[in-house]
C-alpha positions in Angstrom: -44.5 -27.8 9.4 -43.1 -26.8 6.4 -41.2 -28.0 3.4 -39.3 -31.1 3.3 -36.4 -31.9 0.9 -34.6 -35.0 0.6 -31.4 -35.0 2.5 -32.2 -32.1 4.7 -34.3 -32.5 8.0 -35.0 -29.6 9.8 -35.7 -31.4 13.1 -32.5 -33.3 13.1 -33.9 -36.6 12.1 -35.4 -37.4 15.8 -38.5 -38.4 14.2 -40.6 -38.4 11.0 -44.4 -38.3 10.6 -45.9 -40.9 8.6 -46.8 -38.1 6.3 -43.3 -37.0 5.9 -42.7 -40.9 4.9 -44.8 -40.6 2.3 -43.4 -37.8 1.0 -39.9 -39.4 1.1 -41.4 -42.7 -1.0 -43.0 -40.0 -3.7 -39.6 -38.4 -4.2 -37.8 -41.4 -4.0 -40.4 -43.0 -7.0 -40.1 -40.3 -9.3 -36.4 -39.2 -8.7 -37.3 -36.0 -7.7 -34.2 -33.9 -6.0 -37.0 -32.4 -3.6 -40.5 -32.4 -2.6 -43.2 -30.7 -0.2 -45.0 -32.5 2.6 -48.1 -31.6 4.7 -47.5 -30.7 8.3 -48.2 -33.4 10.7 -50.3 -31.7 12.7 -53.0 -29.0 13.2 -51.1 -26.8 14.9 -50.4 -23.6 12.9 -47.3 -21.5 13.0 -45.5 -19.3 10.6 -44.4 -20.9 7.5 -40.7 -21.5 7.6 -38.7 -19.9 4.8 -36.7 -23.1 3.3 -32.9 -22.3 3.6 -31.1 -21.5 0.3 -30.8 -24.6 -1.6 -28.3 -25.9 -4.7 -30.5 -24.3 -7.8 -31.2 -27.8 -8.9 -33.0 -28.7 -6.3 -36.6 -29.2 -6.9 -39.7 -28.9 -4.7 -43.3 -30.0 -5.9 -46.2 -29.2 -3.8 -48.4 -32.0 -2.3 -52.3 -31.6 -2.8 -54.7 -31.4 0.5 -55.3 -34.5 1.9 -58.9 -36.0 2.6 -60.3 -34.2 5.9 -57.5 -31.9 6.2 -58.0 -29.2 8.9 -58.2 -25.5 8.1 -54.6 -25.2 9.4 -53.6 -27.7 7.3 -55.2 -26.1 4.3 -53.9 -22.7 4.7 -50.1 -24.2 5.5 -50.3 -26.4 2.5 -51.5 -23.7 0.2 -48.6 -21.5 1.1 -46.1 -24.2 0.6 -47.6 -24.8 -2.7 -46.7 -21.1 -3.5 -43.2 -22.1 -3.2 -43.0 -25.2 -5.3 -42.0 -25.5 -8.9 -45.6 -26.4 -10.0 -45.8 -24.6 -13.3 -49.3 -23.3 -13.2 -49.9 -23.2 -9.6 -52.3 -26.1 -10.2 -51.7 -27.7 -6.8 -52.1 -24.5 -4.9 -55.2 -23.8 -6.7 -56.6 -27.3 -5.4 -56.6 -25.4 -1.7 -59.0 -23.0 -3.2 -62.7 -23.0 -3.8 -63.6 -23.3 -7.8 -64.9 -20.0 -7.3 -61.8 -18.7 -5.8 -59.6 -20.4 -8.1 -61.2 -19.1 -11.2 -60.6 -15.2 -9.5 -57.4 -16.1 -8.3 -54.4 -14.6 -10.3 -50.9 -15.6 -9.0 -48.8 -14.0 -11.8 -50.4 -10.0 -10.9 -47.4 -9.9 -8.0 -45.1 -11.9 -5.8 -44.7 -10.2 -2.2 -41.3 -11.1 -0.9 -41.0 -11.1 2.8 -37.9 -11.1 5.4 -39.1 -14.6 6.4 -41.8 -16.9 5.4 -45.4 -15.6 6.3 -46.5 -15.8 9.9 -50.2 -17.0 10.2 -52.4 -16.3 13.1 -55.9 -17.5 13.3 -58.6 -14.7 13.9 -61.0 -17.7 15.5 -62.6 -16.4 18.4 -62.9 -18.7 21.6 -66.1 -21.0 21.7 -66.4 -20.9 18.0 -64.8 -24.3 17.2 -67.8 -25.6 15.0 -68.2 -22.7 12.6 -67.9 -23.7 8.8 -66.3 -20.1 8.2 -62.8 -19.0 9.3 -60.4 -16.1 8.7 -56.5 -16.3 9.2 -54.2 -13.4 8.9 -50.8 -13.5 7.0 -48.2 -11.2 8.6 -44.7 -10.3 8.1 -41.8 -7.8 6.8 -41.9 -7.0 3.4 -38.4 -6.9 1.5 -39.4 -6.9 -2.0 -42.4 -7.0 -4.7 -42.2 -8.4 -8.3 -45.1 -6.9 -10.2 -47.1 -8.4 -13.3 -44.5 -7.2 -15.6 -41.7 -9.3 -13.4 -40.1 -6.3 -12.3 -38.7 -6.1 -9.1 -38.7 -3.4 -6.5 -37.7 -3.1 -2.8 -40.5 -2.9 -0.5 -40.7 -2.1 3.5 -43.2 -2.2 6.1 -45.5 -4.5 7.7 -47.5 -7.1 5.5 -50.8 -8.0 6.4 -53.4 -10.0 4.3 -56.2 -11.9 5.4 -57.6 -15.6 4.0 -60.9 -16.8 4.6 -61.6 -20.4 4.5 -65.1 -22.5 4.3 -66.3 -25.6 5.0 -68.3 -27.4 2.0 -71.6 -28.3 3.5 -71.8 -31.8 1.4 -68.0 -32.8 1.8 -67.1 -31.1 5.0 -63.9 -30.4 3.3 -62.3 -27.1 4.0 -61.1 -24.8 1.1 -59.7 -21.1 0.8 -62.7 -18.5 -0.7 -60.6 -15.8 -0.3 -56.8 -16.1 -0.9 -54.1 -13.5 -0.6 -53.6 -11.2 -3.5 -50.8 -12.9 -5.6 -48.2 -14.9 -4.4 -46.7 -14.1 -0.9 -43.3 -15.9 0.2 -39.9 -15.8 2.1 -36.9 -14.3 0.9 -34.7 -17.7 0.9 -37.9 -19.1 -0.8 -37.6 -16.2 -3.7 -34.2 -16.7 -4.2 -34.7 -20.5 -4.7 -37.5 -20.3 -6.9 -37.0 -17.0 -8.9 -33.8 -16.0 -10.8 -32.6 -12.2 -12.2 -32.6 -12.0 -15.8 -32.2 -9.4 -18.4 -34.2 -9.0 -21.2 -32.8 -6.5 -24.1 -34.4 -3.7 -26.2 -32.8 -0.9 -28.4 -31.9 2.6 -27.0 -34.1 5.5 -28.9 -32.6 9.0 -29.0 -29.3 7.8 -28.6 -26.5 7.7 -31.1 -23.0 6.0 -30.0 -20.4 7.2 -31.3 -19.0 3.9 -32.3 -20.3 0.9 -34.8 -23.2 -0.6 -34.7 -24.8 2.4 -33.7 -27.4 0.9 -31.7 -27.1 0.7 -28.0 -28.8 -2.7 -26.7 -30.2 -1.6 -23.0 -30.7 -4.2 -20.3 -34.2 -4.6 -18.8 -33.9 -6.9 -15.8 -36.6 -8.9 -14.8 -37.3 -12.1 -12.4 -38.8 -15.4 -13.8 -39.2 -18.9 -12.0 -35.9 -20.8 -12.0 -37.2 -24.4 -12.4 -40.8 -23.5 -14.7 -39.1 -23.5 -18.3 -37.2 -20.2 -17.9 -36.2 -20.3 -21.8 -39.6 -20.0 -22.8 -40.6 -17.9 -19.9 -37.9 -15.4 -21.0 -39.1 -15.2 -24.7 -42.5 -14.6 -23.6 -41.6 -11.8 -21.3 -39.3 -10.3 -24.5 -42.2 -10.3 -26.6 -44.3 -8.5 -24.1 -42.1 -5.5 -24.1 -40.1 -3.5 -22.0 -41.1 -3.0 -18.6 -42.9 0.4 -17.6 -39.6 2.4 -16.1 -37.9 1.7 -19.2 -40.1 2.0 -22.0 -39.9 5.7 -22.6 -36.2 5.3 -23.7 -36.1 2.0 -25.5 -37.9 0.0 -28.5 -38.7 -3.6 -29.4 -38.1 -4.6 -33.2 -40.7 -7.1 -32.5 -43.9 -5.8 -34.2 -47.1 -5.3 -31.6 -48.5 -8.2 -30.8 -45.9 -10.5 -31.7 -46.1 -14.1 -29.1 -45.0 -16.9 -29.4 -47.0 -19.6 -32.0 -49.9 -21.3 -30.3 -49.5 -24.8 -29.0 -46.1 -24.4 -29.6 -43.5 -27.1 -27.3 -41.0 -25.5 -25.0 -38.0 -23.6 -26.4 -34.9 -25.6 -26.2 -31.8 -25.4 -28.7 -30.9 -28.5 -30.7 -27.7 -30.5 -30.4 -25.8 -27.8 -32.6 -27.2 -25.1 -30.3 -29.5 -23.5 -32.4 -32.8 -22.5 -30.9 -35.8 -22.2 -33.4 -38.2 -19.5 -32.3 -41.9 -19.9 -34.0 -43.7 -16.7 -33.8 -47.5 -15.8 -34.8 -48.8 -14.4 -37.7 -47.8 -10.7 -36.4 -44.2 -11.3 -37.5 -44.8 -12.9 -40.5 -44.2 -9.8 -42.7 -41.2 -8.2 -41.3 -38.3 -7.8 -43.5 -34.6 -9.0 -43.1 -33.0 -6.1 -41.3 -36.2 -5.9 -38.9 -35.9 -9.8 -38.3 -32.1 -9.6 -37.7 -32.6 -6.7 -34.8 -35.6 -9.3 -33.2 -33.0 -12.2 -33.7 -30.2 -10.0 -31.8 -32.9 -9.1 -28.7 -33.4 -12.6 -28.3 -29.6 -13.9 -28.5 -28.6 -11.1 -26.0 -31.8 -12.4 -24.1 -31.0 -15.9 -23.9 -27.3 -15.8 -23.5 -27.9 -14.4 -19.9 -30.1 -17.7 -19.3 -27.9 -20.5 -20.8 -24.7 -20.8 -22.7 -26.3 -23.0 -25.2 -28.1 -20.9 -27.8 -25.2 -20.2 -30.3 -27.8 -19.3 -33.0 -31.7 -18.6 -33.3 -33.8 -19.1 -36.4 -37.1 -17.4 -36.5 -40.2 -18.6 -38.2 -43.7 -17.2 -39.0 -46.5 -17.5 -41.3 -44.9 -21.1 -42.2 -41.5 -20.1 -43.4 -38.0 -19.1 -42.3 -37.6 -15.4 -41.4 -34.1 -15.2 -40.9 -31.3 -16.7 -38.6 -28.6 -14.8 -36.8 -25.5 -16.0 -34.8 -24.2 -14.6 -31.7 -21.1 -12.8 -33.7 -24.2 -11.4 -35.7 -25.9 -10.0 -32.7 -22.9 -8.3 -32.0 -22.8 -6.5 -35.6 -26.6 -5.3 -34.9 -26.2 -3.7 -31.6 -23.6 -2.8 -29.0 -23.6 -4.0 -25.6 -21.4 -2.7 -22.8 -21.0 -5.9 -21.3 -18.7 -7.0 -24.6 -16.8 -3.5 -25.1 -13.4 -4.0 -23.9 -11.4 -1.1 -22.6 -7.9 -1.1 -24.0 -6.8 0.7 -20.8 -7.3 1.4 -17.1 -6.3 4.8 -16.1 -5.6 6.7 -12.9 -3.8 9.7 -11.7 0.1 8.9 -10.6 1.9 11.0 -8.0 2.0 14.0 -9.8 -1.6 14.2 -10.2 -1.1 13.5 -14.0 -3.1 11.2 -16.3 -1.4 7.7 -16.7 -2.4 4.2 -17.8 -1.6 0.8 -18.2 -2.9 -2.0 -20.5 -6.5 -3.2 -18.9 -6.2 -7.1 -19.5 -2.7 -7.6 -18.1 -1.0 -7.6 -14.7 1.2 -4.6 -15.4 2.4 -2.4 -12.8 4.4 0.3 -14.9 2.0 3.0 -16.1 2.8 5.6 -19.2 1.4 9.0 -19.4 -1.2 9.5 -21.5 -0.4 11.2 -24.8 -1.6 14.9 -24.8 -1.7 17.9 -21.8 -3.5 16.0 -19.3 -0.2 13.5 -19.1 2.5 15.6 -20.5 1.8 18.9 -19.3 1.7 20.4 -15.8 -1.8 20.5 -14.7 -2.5 18.6 -11.5 -5.9 16.6 -11.6 -7.9 15.2 -8.9 -10.4 13.2 -11.0 -10.7 12.2 -14.3 -12.9 10.5 -16.8 -12.0 9.1 -20.5 -14.4 8.7 -23.2 -15.6 5.4 -24.3 -13.4 5.3 -27.6 -10.5 6.4 -25.4 -10.1 9.2 -27.8 -10.6 12.2 -25.0 -10.0 12.7 -21.5 -11.3 15.2 -19.0 -10.0 16.1 -15.7 -10.9 18.3 -12.7 -8.5 20.4 -11.5 -6.9 19.3 -8.0 -9.0 22.0 -6.2 -12.1 21.0 -7.8 -13.0 24.1 -9.2 -12.2 23.9 -13.3 -12.8 21.1 -15.8 -10.5 20.6 -18.5 -11.1 18.5 -21.4 -8.3 17.4 -24.1 -7.4 14.9 -26.7 -5.4 11.8 -26.0 -2.8 12.3 -28.8 0.9 13.8 -28.4 0.7 17.1 -28.4 -2.6 17.7 -27.9 -3.2 21.4 -26.4 -5.0 22.1 -23.3 -7.1 25.3 -23.7 -9.2 27.0 -21.2 -11.3 24.9 -18.5 -14.3 24.3 -20.0 -16.5 24.6 -16.8 -15.9 26.7 -13.1 -17.5 26.0 -10.1 -18.2 28.9 -7.7 -18.1 26.4 -4.5 -16.2 27.5 -1.6 -14.5 24.2 -0.6 -12.9 21.4 -3.3 -16.0 19.3 -1.7 -18.5 21.7 -2.8 -17.4 22.2 -6.1 -17.0 20.0 -9.1 -18.0 16.1 -9.2 -15.7 13.3 -11.1 -16.7 13.4 -14.7 -18.4 10.8 -16.7 -18.9 10.2 -20.4 -21.6 8.4 -22.3 -22.3 6.4 -25.1 -22.6 9.1 -27.5 -19.3 11.3 -26.6 -20.9 13.7 -24.2 -19.6 14.5 -20.6 -21.6 14.6 -17.5 -20.7 16.3 -14.1 -22.0 17.5 -11.2 -21.7 20.9 -9.5 -21.8 20.6 -5.9 -22.0 24.3 -5.1 -24.9 24.6 -2.4 -25.8 27.8 -3.4 -26.3 26.4 -6.9 -26.3 22.7 -7.5 -26.5 21.5 -10.9 -26.2 18.4 -13.2 -24.6 19.3 -16.5 -23.9 18.0 -19.8 -21.2 19.1 -22.3 -21.8 18.1 -25.8 -18.7 16.2 -26.8 -17.3 17.8 -24.0 -17.0 21.2 -25.3 -19.1 24.5 -25.4 -21.7 26.0 -23.0 -22.9 23.2 -20.5 -26.1 22.3 -20.4 -28.3 21.9 -17.3 -30.1 18.5 -16.7 -33.4 18.7 -15.5 -33.9 16.3 -12.5 -36.9 15.4 -10.9 -38.6 18.0 -8.8 -38.8 15.8 -6.0 -34.9 15.2 -5.8 -34.0 16.1 -2.2 -30.4 16.7 -1.5 -27.2 17.0 -3.5 -25.7 15.1 -6.4 -22.6 14.1 -5.2 -21.2 11.6 -8.0 -22.4 10.8 -11.6 -21.8 7.2 -13.7 -23.5 7.0 -17.0 -24.5 3.5 -18.3 -22.7 2.5 -21.4 -26.3 2.1 -23.3 -26.6 6.0 -22.7 -30.3 5.6 -21.1 -29.5 5.2 -17.4 -27.5 7.1 -14.8 -26.4 6.3 -11.5 -26.0 8.8 -9.1 -25.2 9.2 -5.6 -27.2 11.9 -3.8 -26.2 12.9 0.0 -29.2 14.6 2.1 -27.6 15.3 5.6 -25.6 12.6 7.2 -26.9 10.0 4.6 -25.9 9.3 0.8 -27.7 6.8 -1.4 -27.6 5.3 -4.7 -30.0 6.4 -7.2 -30.6 5.0 -10.6 -32.6 7.5 -13.0 -33.6 7.2 -16.9 -32.1 9.9 -19.3 -34.6 11.2 -22.0 -33.4 13.6 -24.7 -35.8 16.1 -26.7 -35.1 16.4 -30.4 -33.1 19.8 -31.4 -36.0 22.1 -32.9 -35.5 24.1 -36.2 -35.1 27.2 -34.8 -31.8 26.0 -33.4 -33.0 25.8 -29.7 -30.7 22.9 -28.0 -32.8 20.1 -26.9 -33.8 19.3 -23.5 -32.0 16.7 -21.5 -33.7 15.2 -18.3 -33.5 12.4 -15.7 -36.7 10.8 -14.5 -38.0 8.8 -12.0 -34.8 8.2 -9.9 -35.3 5.0 -7.7 -32.8 3.6 -5.0 -30.7 0.5 -5.9 -29.1 0.4 -2.3 -32.0 1.0 0.4 -30.3 -1.0 3.1 -27.5 1.4 2.9 -27.1 4.6 4.8 -23.8 5.7 3.1 -22.6 5.3 -0.2 -19.1 6.0 -0.5 -18.1 5.0 -4.3 -20.1 3.1 -7.2 -19.3 2.3 -10.5 -21.2 0.4 -13.4 -20.1 -3.5 -13.3 -22.4 -5.1 -16.2 -25.4 -4.3 -18.3 -27.6 -4.0 -15.0 -25.2 -4.4 -12.4 -23.0 -1.9 -10.4 -20.4 -2.4 -7.6 -21.2 0.0 -4.5 -19.0 0.9 -1.5 -20.7 1.8 1.3 -22.2 1.6 5.1 -25.4 0.3 6.7 -26.6 1.9 10.0 -24.2 1.2 12.5 -22.1 -1.4 10.3 -18.5 -1.2 8.7 -17.6 -0.6 5.2 -18.6 -3.1 2.7 -18.2 -3.6 -1.0 -21.0 -5.3 -2.9 -22.9 -5.7 -6.4 -26.0 -4.5 -6.3 -28.8 -4.6 -9.7 -30.3 -1.5 -10.7 -33.5 -2.4 -9.5 -32.4 -2.5 -6.1 -32.0 -6.5 -5.7 -28.9 -8.5 -5.0 -27.6 -10.5 -7.9 -26.2 -13.9 -7.8 -22.5 -14.9 -7.8 -19.8 -14.1 -5.2 -19.5 -11.0 -3.7 -16.2 -8.8 -4.3 -13.1 -10.0 -2.0 -13.2 -7.4 1.3 -10.7 -4.4 0.9 -10.3 -1.8 3.6 -10.3 1.8 3.7 -11.6 1.9 -0.1 -12.0 5.4 -1.4 -12.7 4.8 -4.9 -13.8 2.2 -7.2 -14.1 1.5 -10.9 -15.3 -1.6 -13.1 -15.9 -2.5 -16.7 -19.1 -3.5 -17.8 -17.1 -6.4 -19.4 -16.8 -8.5 -16.1 -13.4 -10.2 -17.8 -11.8 -6.8 -16.5 -11.2 -7.0 -13.0 -12.5 -4.4 -10.5 -9.9 -1.8 -9.6 -9.6 0.6 -6.3 -8.0 2.9 -4.5 -7.7 2.4 -1.0 -5.2 2.9 2.0 -2.5 0.7 0.0 -2.7 2.7 -3.3 -4.1 1.5 -6.4 -5.4 -2.1 -6.4 -7.1 -4.7 -8.6 -9.1 -7.7 -8.1 -8.7 -10.5 -11.2 -11.6 -13.0 -11.3 -11.1 -15.6 -8.7 -8.1 -14.3 -6.8 -7.4 -11.7 -3.9 -6.5 -8.0 -4.2 -3.4 -7.2 -5.8 -1.3 -4.2 -5.5 -0.6 -2.4 -8.6 1.2 1.1 -7.7 1.2 2.3 -4.0 1.2 6.1 -5.3 -1.9 6.8 -7.3 -5.6 7.9 -7.1 -8.8 8.1 -9.1 -8.6 4.7 -11.1 -11.3 4.9 -14.1 -12.1 2.5 -17.0 -13.1 4.3 -19.9 -16.8 5.9 -19.5 
């Protein structure tokens, strides 16, 4: 049973049923790379999940044939859910008209470890009934909701499907389908792709120009069903509910693509014209350019063929914007290139190397953290590379200094009362506003702290009341609205992503509260996370270990999904890892071989033997 792709035969080509010959003929006739076929018997087993295919493979469903058995209707429907049928029109042919009218396939997609298993609920001796039930079973891996937002899931899946036989035509159809869409993990990976849509941060002011930060909002769209148009529709609908409290969209409420418009596609000059409805007809030029920047940022991670967008509404051109113009509207972490890579030398003092070179001879940073005698355990450098923060070697004190020659190092900005180095201060992290974050791991007084501009009395950051465990490490995203935390509870440590919300200072001089909300796991399958760093607008690199497994290094998305593309080359004995949101810069690690780096497409290379705590700015 199951789908049949041109050039791939699961049964090894030993035999081909007549139905499959038809499928091959149909594929060849229309030059499709793949098509689905009906099973050649009424025997009903679990619907196999197709092995991952080349992304160019297209799979098309086939409608039910005359007098199809109930089991063929069930398997054909499940196959149709995994096809590239734009509006699930073929899947609907397996449903009664009433069921088709009510069925909402875009409400949710449930992803199972394997294709759904199918169990007949038919009792012995009742073969002649015109009403049958089947149970779909499996192990849940994830769910994609109506906003196209992905979230990991676990536990058993069990849904009942009901079929009825038409009294006149004697044709079986499904009158109670499963909720939404269900498919196996490999079919999901073939059918859907992760993409980032972009909005603008609120309540944050970047220390650099432009002062607006672009924030990535990851969603999943169907890979072969007009993804460019679907991405624009998703962008116009607004941010996902998790991100919504900290971002804004420049599109006026109710803005949508103009009805009856064609699929979006750039012209031969790589210019994409986007026709909008009248809700956008009266926007001013500044607002329009923000809208265009959101579109460009969003579409550039779907296709490289859009260099410029033109927005139209109300029968006229609103504005145009090029790729370079979008970078003037808002800052994106993935295009902000660091000038230096920083780490601690054998004397535990701060040194740096030019980031985009193969240089292996570091220089001390200017200022007291590079030129003085203070020995450090961990460091962070502000995103404008003007300031640095260092935790003393015993983990007890936090120092902050300017990276200018002769700059003094004053008293510590913060002191922990923890009893051992592991129970004192974490490595610090600078956000895009120039504020400094650090965790005090003192078991008697654990706190997440914020030092505005790196100095002064620390502000205690409110964390969700349900947060269990102790924050071990902190990394704030370049957009300033998302934070990655490694939280340890007992023998387990996990990577959680939270949303940073900032209040406004009141007129009485009270400092605004800063809080972290809705922590969610980015690595549900890892039992131990030992190191992590942001490695893109919605991607992190993580070093960790699965239960009973060995240490691995991988990329993860903030939503807990696994990004496409190659994984980092293996590296043994990793203690620390750093990456830039700018993917052009290499990963850098601290391992048993010292400081090492991983240029794109190459193997790990030694930088220096005696060095620790590598960091890019942030």
